[in-house]
N, C-alpha and C positions, 0 to 999 in steps of 0.2 A: 596443757601438756607441760609438765613440771621436769625440771632437770636436778640432776645430783650438782651441776656447776650453780654458785650461787650467782653470778652473774648473770646465766641464762633466766635468774627468776627474776631479774629485772626487765628484764626482755619481753617476757609473759605478763608482766603486771601493767607494763608500760604500751604496749602493741595497741594502738589503735585510739590513743587518748590524745593524738597531736592534730592540731589541725594547721598545715604549713602549704606554700605556694606551688603547689603542683609536682608532676612525677620528679622534675630536675632537681626538685629539694628532698627527696626521698633516699633511705640508702634504700640499695641494691645488692644482689649477691655478686656481680662483675667486681664492685668497688671493695665489699667487706674482702673478696678473694684477694685482691690486690694489696689491703690493708693488712690482712692475715700474713699474705709472702713479705708485707715489708717487717711484720714484728716479728717474725721465724728468723728474717735474716740478722736485725737488729739484735735478735737473743741469741745467735749462731757467733756474730763479730764480737760480742762483750762478752759471752761463753768462752772463746779461744784468745783474746787477748787475758781474761783472765789465768786461765790453765797456764798462760805463758809468765804472766806475774807470778802464779803461786810455785811455777818450777824454779826459778831463780832466786826467790825468796827460800825454798826448799834447800839447794843449795846452800844458800849464804847462813842460814839459820837453822837447819837441821829440822825444819818444822814446818807444818803447814801453817799458811797464814789463815788462823781460824776466825780473827777477826774480820778477814774479809768475807768469809761465806756467812757466819752469822750476823755479821752487821747487814750483808745485803738483804738476806733473808727476812731481818726486822722491816728494813726499810719499804723491800717488795713487799708485805704482807700491809704496810699502813697505805702506801699507793695504791692496793688492790682494793681494800676496803674504800680510801678514796672515790675510786672507779665505779666502785657496785653502788654507792650511796648519792653520788654524781656523775650522772654519764654524759654530762655537757661538759664535763671538763676530760673525759675521752681522749680526744686529741693530742691531749699532752700527757695525760696520767699514763696511756697506754704504750707509747713509746719508751716513757719513763721505767714502767714495770717491766718490759722486755731486756732492760738495760740490765736491770737491778738483778733480774732472775736470773740473765745469762752470766753475771758476775757472781752468783751465789752458784748456779749450776757447774759455773768453771770449775771454780775452787775444790767445789766436791767432785768433779770429774778427774781432776789432777789426783785425787786423793785414790780413788778406784784405780788409774792407769799406771800410777807406781806400783799398786800390787800386780795387777791384771794387764800387762802391755797388751794394747788392741781393744782393749775390751770398748772405752768410748766411742770408736768409729763404726764397731759393730752395734753398740745402742745405737746411735745417731741413725744407721741405715735402717736397722729394725724399726724404730719408733716412725720413720717415714713409711716404711712400708706397710706398717699398721694402718696409719692415717689413709693412706692411700686403698688399701682393702675397705675398710670400714666405710668411707666414701663410695666407693662404687657400689657395694653391699647395700648400701643406703639410698642411691640415686637408682638402683636396680629394682629397688623394693624387694631383695631376697630377707631384709631384716626389716619388718615393721615394728616401729616403736607403738604397741597397742597400749591399753592399761595396766593389764599384768604384766610385760616387761618393764615398763616404765616404774613400777611399785617395786620390781623385784630389784631391779638396778641402782634405784634412790635407796630404797633400805638396805641394801649391800655397801652401798657407799657409805652410808651411816654408820654403820656396823665398823667397817672399816675404818673411819675415823676412831671411832669410841678404844678398839682395839689399841692401836697405835698409838692415840694418848694415854692410855692404861700401862703399855709396856716404855712409854718415855717415863713416865710417873715412877714404875718400878726401876727405872734403869739409875734414876736418880740415888736410889737405895741400894744398889750394887744387884739388884733382882732382874731376872728378864721376866715377860710373860708370853712372846713368841722365840721359838728356835732358831739362831742363827746358824745353821750347818744342818745338814741332814734331808731325807726326804720329805719329811713333814716340812720343815720351811723351803724347799722347792715347790711342793704343792701349794703353799699358803703364796708365794710369789705370782705362781701360775695363776690362780685364782684373782690375786689382786688386779694384774695385767689384763685379763680378760674383763674384768669390772669397768678398769680404765678405760679399755679400748670399746665395749656398749657403751660407756657415756659420751662417747663422740658420735652416735648415732641420735640421741635423746637431743645432744648440743646440734647437728645438722638440720635436725628437726623444727627442733624451737627457733633456728635463726630463719629460716626460711618461714614459718609460720609469721615471726615476727615482718619482715620483710613484704609479706604480702599483705599485712596488714597496715602496713604504712607508719615508718619510723623515719625521723628527721637524718640527715646527713650524716650527723655527728655520732650517730650509731654503727655506721663501718667501723670505725674504730674500735665500738664498743664490742659489737661483735667479733671481731677479729681477737679483741683481747679475751673474751671469754673462751675461744677455742683455744689461745694461747695456754691459758691456764691448764684446761684438760691434756694440752701435748705435752707440758711440761711434767705432769703426776706420770704421766704413762712413761717419759722418757727414763723417770727416776726409778719407778718399778720395773722398767726393763734391765736398766744398769744392775741393780740389785738381783734381779733373776740370774744374771749372766755372770756376776760377781761368785755365787753359789755352785757352779758348773765343775768346778773341781771339788 
């Protein structure tokens, strides 16, 4: 089972590759759930503090603290790469990633909040609802991640990454590939949100498979990290979609 989330790929490759001392030393779903809640809480707290700092910075300097957002993003990417290539470090790197990602999202969220008051709370609640709905759909087997389902989601995610990269490059030359307003822009955001939500199904399935095959205890943090990556992506896309409602 493959996923668009690179962290899940590590789980799939390394599942069953370990021999360790009994069930008590293995990662569990309950342990992963606890770690996921911790990481999400850390991200929310970091994001909240980042929003407060960003607001005070804006008042004092009449500008967003771009250094906070971009610096946190760069650091988060580096920490994420370390986590993916060295899962044994995940008990340390996963919480650090949550702090950095929260700082970046907090600064970004404040930028949206200033323009669209109330959008952040709506986006956070919407993200929570989507995650819960997708979890229920997966648990009840109402959505089954078949090979075709997997191929479509992974292919769509790759296409989205390419489109976003090309759009970023064109913005450097004062051009735009993707529309920022209008019906087409809203349609694109809806599709991206759908793909991000469906990616959760693949993540849930791959985590279950990894736990069933037996991975060491530290993979509870790694599993939680992989979920956090997708959840943060989903939040950003929902935030962007809500900003186009006017």
